[in-house]
C-alpha positions as CSV (number, residue, x, y, z in Angstrom):
1,M,15.3,-0.2,27.5
2,A,13.9,-2.1,24.3
3,G,14.2,0.1,20.8
4,W,10.8,2.5,21.7
5,R,10.4,2.6,18.0
6,G,10.7,-1.5,17.0
7,I,8.1,-2.3,20.0
8,G,5.6,0.3,19.2
9,F,5.6,-1.0,15.6
10,G,5.8,-4.5,16.2
11,F,2.8,-4.0,18.2
12,M,0.9,-2.3,16.3
13,A,1.2,-4.9,13.4
14,V,-1.2,-7.2,15.7
15,C,-3.7,-4.3,16.9
16,L,-4.9,-2.5,14.2
17,L,-8.0,-0.7,15.5
18,S,-10.5,1.8,13.9
19,C,-10.1,5.2,15.3
20,S,-12.4,7.3,12.7
21,S,-15.2,6.0,10.3
22,N,-14.0,3.2,7.2
23,D,-17.8,4.0,5.8
24,G,-18.1,3.8,2.0
25,G,-17.8,0.3,-0.5
26,G,-15.6,-0.9,-3.6
27,E,-17.5,-1.2,-6.9
28,V,-17.9,-4.6,-8.4
29,V,-16.7,-4.6,-12.1
30,R,-14.5,-7.2,-12.7
31,R,-12.1,-9.5,-11.3
32,P,-8.6,-8.4,-10.8
33,E,-5.6,-10.9,-12.3
34,K,-5.6,-14.1,-10.0
35,G,-3.7,-13.4,-6.4
36,F,-3.2,-8.9,-7.0
37,Y,-3.3,-7.7,-3.4
38,L,-3.0,-3.5,-3.3
39,E,-1.5,-3.0,0.0
40,G,-1.2,1.2,1.5
41,T,-0.6,3.7,4.0
42,V,-1.4,6.9,4.8
43,R,1.0,8.4,7.9
44,S,1.3,11.1,10.1
45,E,3.0,12.3,12.8
46,E,2.3,15.3,15.4
47,G,4.8,17.9,14.4
48,S,5.0,16.9,10.9
49,P,4.1,19.2,8.2
50,L,2.6,16.2,5.4
51,V,0.4,13.0,5.5
52,T,2.2,10.5,3.5
53,V,0.0,8.7,1.1
54,L,1.6,5.2,-0.4
55,L,0.4,2.7,-2.2
56,Q,1.4,-0.7,-3.6
57,G,0.2,-3.8,-5.9
58,R,1.7,-7.6,-5.7
59,E,1.7,-10.1,-7.5
60,D,0.4,-13.1,-4.9
61,G,-1.5,-11.8,-2.0
62,P,0.1,-10.2,0.8
63,E,3.4,-11.8,0.7
64,G,3.8,-12.1,-2.6
65,D,6.5,-9.8,-4.8
66,F,5.8,-6.4,-5.9
67,Y,3.7,-6.1,-8.8
68,E,5.8,-4.5,-11.4
69,G,2.7,-3.4,-13.9
70,I,1.5,0.4,-14.2
71,L,-1.7,1.2,-12.0
72,D,-4.1,4.1,-12.2
73,L,-4.7,5.2,-9.2
74,K,-6.6,8.2,-8.0
75,L,-6.7,10.0,-4.3
76,D,-9.8,12.5,-4.3
77,G,-9.4,12.7,-8.3
78,Q,-6.1,13.0,-8.2
79,P,-4.0,10.5,-10.3
80,L,-1.1,9.1,-7.9
81,A,2.7,9.7,-9.4
82,A,4.3,6.2,-10.1
83,D,8.2,6.2,-8.9
84,S,10.4,3.0,-7.8
85,S,13.1,2.0,-6.2
86,R,15.4,-0.4,-6.5
87,L,14.6,-2.8,-3.7
88,G,10.7,-1.8,-3.3
89,G,9.6,-1.9,-6.9
90,I,6.7,0.1,-7.9
91,F,4.9,2.6,-5.6
92,Y,2.1,5.2,-5.7
93,E,2.6,8.2,-3.6
94,A,1.7,12.0,-2.5
95,Q,2.1,14.3,0.2
96,V,-0.3,16.8,1.1
97,P,0.0,19.2,3.9
98,V,-1.7,18.0,7.0
99,E,-4.0,21.0,7.4
100,D,-5.1,20.7,4.5
101,F,-6.0,16.6,4.9
102,A,-8.8,16.6,8.0
103,G,-12.0,15.1,6.5
104,S,-12.9,12.8,4.0
105,H,-11.3,11.2,1.0
106,R,-11.8,9.1,-1.4
107,L,-9.0,6.5,-3.0
108,E,-10.1,4.5,-6.1
109,G,-7.8,3.4,-9.1
110,T,-8.3,0.1,-11.3
111,A,-6.2,-3.1,-11.1
112,P,-4.7,-5.7,-13.6
113,G,-7.5,-7.1,-15.9
114,G,-9.8,-3.6,-15.3
115,A,-11.7,-4.7,-12.0
116,T,-11.7,-1.3,-10.0
117,F,-12.4,-0.5,-6.5
118,K,-13.5,2.8,-4.9
119,K,-13.1,2.9,-1.3
120,E,-13.9,5.9,1.1
121,F,-12.6,7.1,4.2
122,T,-12.1,10.4,7.2
123,Y,-8.9,11.3,8.9
124,A,-9.0,12.8,12.0
125,P,-5.5,12.9,13.5
126,L,-4.7,11.9,17.0
127,R,-4.5,15.3,19.8
128,F,-3.6,15.7,23.0
129,A,-7.0,17.7,24.4
130,A,-4.9,18.9,27.0
131,E,-1.5,19.1,27.0
132,P,-0.2,15.9,29.6
133,P,2.0,17.3,32.3
134,A,6.1,16.8,32.1
135,R,5.7,14.5,35.5
136,L,3.2,11.5,35.6
137,S,1.7,9.2,38.4
138,R,1.9,5.9,38.3
139,T,-1.2,5.7,40.8
140,G,-2.6,5.8,37.6
141,F,-3.3,8.9,35.1
142,R,-5.6,10.5,32.6
143,L,-4.6,11.6,29.3
144,Q,-7.4,13.8,27.6
145,L,-7.4,13.0,23.7
146,Q,-9.0,14.0,20.5
147,G,-9.4,12.1,17.4
148,V,-11.0,9.1,18.5
149,P,-14.3,8.0,18.2
150,E,-16.6,6.8,21.4
151,G,-15.6,3.6,22.4
152,G,-12.0,3.6,20.0
153,A,-8.6,2.9,21.1
154,V,-5.1,3.6,20.5
155,V,-2.1,1.9,20.7
156,L,0.2,2.6,23.6
157,V,3.7,2.3,24.4
158,L,5.9,3.4,27.3
159,T,9.4,2.5,27.4
160,D,12.1,3.8,30.4
161,T,15.5,3.8,30.6
162,A,15.5,0.6,32.3
163,F,17.3,-2.0,30.2
164,V,16.0,-4.8,32.8
165,S,12.3,-3.7,33.2
166,N,9.5,-4.7,30.8
167,D,8.0,-1.6,28.5
168,L,4.3,-1.0,28.0
169,A,2.5,-1.8,24.4
170,E,-1.1,-2.5,24.8
171,R,-3.9,-1.6,23.0
172,V,-6.4,0.9,25.4
173,T,-10.2,1.8,25.0
174,V,-11.0,5.8,25.4
175,S,-13.8,6.9,26.8
176,K,-15.4,10.3,26.7
177,G,-12.0,11.8,25.0
178,L,-10.2,9.9,28.4
179,L,-7.3,7.5,28.1
180,T,-6.7,6.1,31.6
181,L,-3.9,3.4,32.5
182,S,-4.2,1.9,36.1
183,P,-0.9,0.9,38.5
184,D,-1.3,-2.5,37.8
185,Q,-0.9,-1.1,33.7
186,L,2.4,0.3,35.3
187,R,3.9,-2.1,37.4
188,D,6.6,-3.0,35.0
189,V,7.9,0.6,34.1
190,R,10.6,1.7,36.2
191,N,10.7,5.1,37.8
192,G,11.6,8.1,35.8
193,P,12.4,9.5,32.3
194,A,9.8,7.6,30.0
195,Q,8.9,8.0,26.7
196,L,5.4,7.9,25.3
197,Q,4.1,6.8,22.2
198,L,0.3,7.1,20.7
199,T,-0.7,6.0,17.6
200,C,-4.6,5.7,16.2
201,L,-5.1,2.9,13.9
202,Q,-7.2,2.7,10.9
203,E,-7.3,-0.8,9.1
204,L,-9.6,0.2,5.2
205,D,-10.4,-2.9,4.0
206,L,-10.7,-1.9,0.1
207,G,-13.5,-5.1,-0.8
208,E,-14.2,-7.7,-2.8
209,A,-13.5,-6.3,-6.6
210,V,-9.9,-5.5,-5.6
211,P,-8.4,-7.2,-2.4
212,G,-6.2,-5.2,-0.3
213,K,-6.1,-3.3,2.9
214,V,-4.5,0.3,3.2
215,R,-3.6,1.0,7.2
216,I,-4.1,5.2,8.0
217,E,-2.1,5.9,11.3
218,H,-1.1,9.6,13.4
219,T,1.4,9.1,15.7
220,L,2.1,11.0,19.0
221,R,5.3,11.3,21.0
222,R,5.9,13.0,24.8
223,E,8.7,12.9,26.4
224,L,8.0,12.2,30.4
225,E,8.9,11.6,33.9
226,L,7.1,9.0,35.8
227,R,7.0,8.9,39.7
228,D,5.5,7.1,43.2
């Protein structure tokens, strides 16, 4: 069995998808310094009491070096405190209780050169509407979910304990709150203990004034048994 966390994160990197509204435009004031790019994550997992918001600047696009200057960045009007690490450079982080974070939020700030941005997003944690059974049939099954808009999708990773088998990792559309897996999708996953990971992802584009993206994600995990 491949490392299921590695598979999940690798697959998610190429499978970003919208799971909630990302309305709200960037405000164009001035252009930032050439090549400046702002990246970040808003991340939470079921069972964790906190949502972590982390932003960081880069000098030459998304692959460039970390920006070492101090930035003015805010979440819902509150400044994000600057911190630093030896390898990761300066970053801006806030941790908010999950129960207080569901709903609408605003990221805003000023980039080098004076360009500003303001972006709104809605955070809706992914949840099971009905707890999945401990045993699931490889003839196909359905999972009831909350937090995914109609026609949205989640990234699903299902791994077994057999080293010779191929794990399942794909984007699955959710219709009327139901995620459905067919026998054909489960053909390469062996019977027995398995680990299920579901992640709802949203990619928030910060706009033209300050180029950048913020990835918003919430993850569920369950241990289960797959049987004929």
